[in-house]
C-alpha positions as CSV (number, residue, x, y, z in Angstrom):
1,X,141.0,149.7,29.9
2,X,141.6,147.3,26.7
3,X,140.9,143.9,27.6
4,X,142.9,141.3,27.8
5,X,143.7,139.3,25.0
6,X,142.9,135.5,24.9
7,X,145.2,132.6,23.8
8,X,144.3,129.4,23.3
9,X,146.9,126.3,22.8
10,X,144.6,124.2,20.4
11,X,147.3,121.5,20.5
12,X,146.4,120.8,23.9
13,X,142.5,120.7,23.5
14,X,141.0,117.5,23.5
15,X,139.0,116.7,20.2
16,X,135.3,116.2,21.8
17,X,132.9,113.7,19.7
18,X,129.5,114.6,18.2
19,X,126.7,113.3,17.9
20,X,127.7,112.6,14.2
21,X,129.8,109.5,13.4
22,X,133.3,110.7,12.4
23,X,133.5,114.4,13.0
24,X,134.9,116.0,16.0
25,X,135.7,119.3,17.1
26,X,137.4,121.4,19.5
27,X,135.9,124.7,21.0
28,X,138.3,128.1,20.6
29,X,135.2,130.7,21.5
30,X,131.4,130.8,23.2
31,X,129.8,133.3,23.9
32,X,126.7,132.3,26.1
33,X,124.9,135.8,25.5
34,X,124.7,135.1,21.6
35,X,125.3,131.8,21.3
36,X,128.7,132.8,18.8
37,X,131.4,130.1,18.9
38,X,134.5,129.4,16.7
39,X,135.2,126.4,16.3
40,X,137.9,123.7,14.4
41,X,136.2,120.8,13.1
42,X,137.6,117.6,11.9
43,X,136.1,115.4,9.2
44,X,137.3,111.6,8.8
45,X,137.2,110.5,5.2
46,X,133.6,110.1,4.6
47,X,132.0,111.9,7.6
48,X,129.0,113.9,6.2
49,X,127.1,116.3,9.0
50,X,123.2,116.6,9.6
51,X,121.8,119.3,7.2
52,X,121.3,122.4,9.3
53,X,120.2,125.9,9.1
54,X,122.1,128.9,10.0
55,X,119.8,131.8,11.2
56,X,123.1,134.5,11.7
57,X,125.0,133.2,8.8
58,X,128.5,131.1,8.9
59,X,132.1,132.1,7.9
60,X,134.8,128.8,7.5
61,X,138.2,128.6,6.3
62,X,139.7,125.1,4.9
63,X,142.8,124.4,6.6
64,X,143.5,121.1,5.6
65,X,141.5,118.1,3.3
66,X,138.7,119.3,1.1
67,X,135.4,120.0,2.4
68,X,132.0,119.1,0.5
69,X,129.6,121.9,0.1
70,X,126.5,121.6,-1.5
71,X,128.0,121.2,-5.9
72,X,131.1,122.9,-4.3
73,X,134.3,121.1,-3.0
74,X,136.5,123.2,-1.2
75,X,140.2,122.4,-0.3
76,X,143.0,123.6,1.9
77,X,143.0,127.9,2.0
78,X,139.3,128.5,0.6
79,X,137.2,130.6,3.1
80,X,133.6,130.6,2.6
81,X,130.8,132.8,4.1
82,X,127.2,131.6,4.2
83,X,124.6,134.1,4.4
84,X,122.0,134.3,7.3
85,X,119.1,131.8,6.3
86,X,121.7,129.6,4.8
87,X,121.1,125.9,4.8
88,X,123.3,122.5,4.1
89,X,124.9,119.2,4.9
90,X,128.3,119.7,4.0
91,X,130.9,116.3,4.0
92,X,134.3,115.2,3.4
93,X,135.3,112.0,0.8
94,X,138.8,112.3,1.9
95,X,138.7,114.0,5.4
96,X,139.6,117.7,6.2
97,X,140.1,120.4,9.0
98,X,138.0,123.2,9.2
99,X,137.4,126.6,10.7
100,X,134.3,127.6,11.8
101,X,133.3,130.8,12.8
102,X,129.4,131.0,13.6
103,X,127.7,134.8,15.4
104,X,124.8,132.1,16.5
105,X,124.1,128.7,17.0
106,X,122.8,126.4,14.0
107,X,119.3,124.7,13.7
108,X,119.6,121.1,13.0
109,X,117.5,120.3,10.0
110,X,117.4,116.5,10.0
111,X,117.5,113.6,12.7
112,X,121.0,111.5,13.0
């Protein structure tokens, strides 16, 4: 038997606050067994995420605006895949909306 597909009407999901000023999120998927998740992150202009590591890597796709990630700034339509063990502290000067796929939870490296 084929498992049922899952549909989520993201327009009706509430934006949740993070313990980081100017960044909100919507949970699209979470697997409690592995910690894998898919989320939408919304950065307000000038917002910066805490420095963190990705033990199992990360993938993201910029839907709107621009995201600064290290020495690079990615605009709408950019897809980025970070390898396991990567570290960064992304930010956005003008605000952005990003789809993030994590095979495992992040490890926060700095106190907010």
